[in-house]
C-alpha positions in Angstrom: 20.6 3.9 -16.2 19.2 7.0 -18.0 17.4 10.0 -16.4 14.4 8.7 -18.0 14.7 5.1 -16.9 15.4 6.5 -13.2 12.2 8.4 -13.4 10.2 5.5 -14.4 11.5 3.4 -11.8 10.8 6.1 -9.4 7.0 6.2 -10.5 6.9 2.4 -10.2 8.2 2.6 -6.5 5.8 5.6 -5.7 2.8 3.6 -7.2 3.6 0.7 -5.2 3.9 2.6 -2.1 0.5 4.2 -2.9 -1.2 0.9 -3.3 0.3 -0.5 -0.2 -0.9 2.7 1.7 -4.4 2.3 0.2 -4.6 -1.1 1.2 -3.8 -0.2 4.9 -6.1 2.7 4.8 -8.7 0.3 3.7 -7.9 -2.2 6.6 -8.3 0.7 8.9 -11.9 1.4 7.6 -10.8 4.6 6.0 -10.3 6.3 9.2 -6.7 7.2 9.5 -6.2 10.9 8.6 -2.4 10.4 8.5 -2.8 7.7 5.8 -4.9 9.8 3.9 -2.5 12.7 4.0 0.3 10.4 3.0 -1.8 9.1 -0.1 -2.0 12.9 -1.1 1.6 13.4 -0.6 2.4 10.3 -2.8 0.2 11.4 -5.6 1.8 14.8 -5.5 5.2 13.2 -5.8 3.9 10.8 -8.6 2.5 13.8 -10.5 5.8 15.7 -10.2 7.6 12.7 -11.6 5.2 12.4 -14.4 5.7 16.0 -15.3 9.6 15.7 -15.4 9.4 12.4 -17.6 7.2 14.1 -20.1 9.4 17.1 -20.1 12.2 14.8 -20.9 10.4 13.0 -23.7 9.2 16.1 -25.3 12.9 17.3 -25.6 13.9 13.8 -27.2 13.0 14.0 -30.9 14.5 10.7 -31.5 12.9 7.3 -31.1 15.9 5.1 -31.6 15.0 4.4 -35.3 17.8 6.8 -36.5 15.4 9.5 -37.8 14.8 12.9 -36.3 11.3 13.5 -35.4 11.0 17.2 -35.0 
């Protein structure tokens, strides 16, 4: 698995955890401060992974078509 694939897999896992946490928070009538903090933390992790993924993509000038796109 390439670093890019690993980061994309990590994003998916974080997104799934965010959705599950939001569902739990909704069931708790949005009153659980710990879950709100968990969502904030998960969104930060998500954003950090997206930044890393974009950095990898901006450094990669190929698109597997055989041409260099500088």
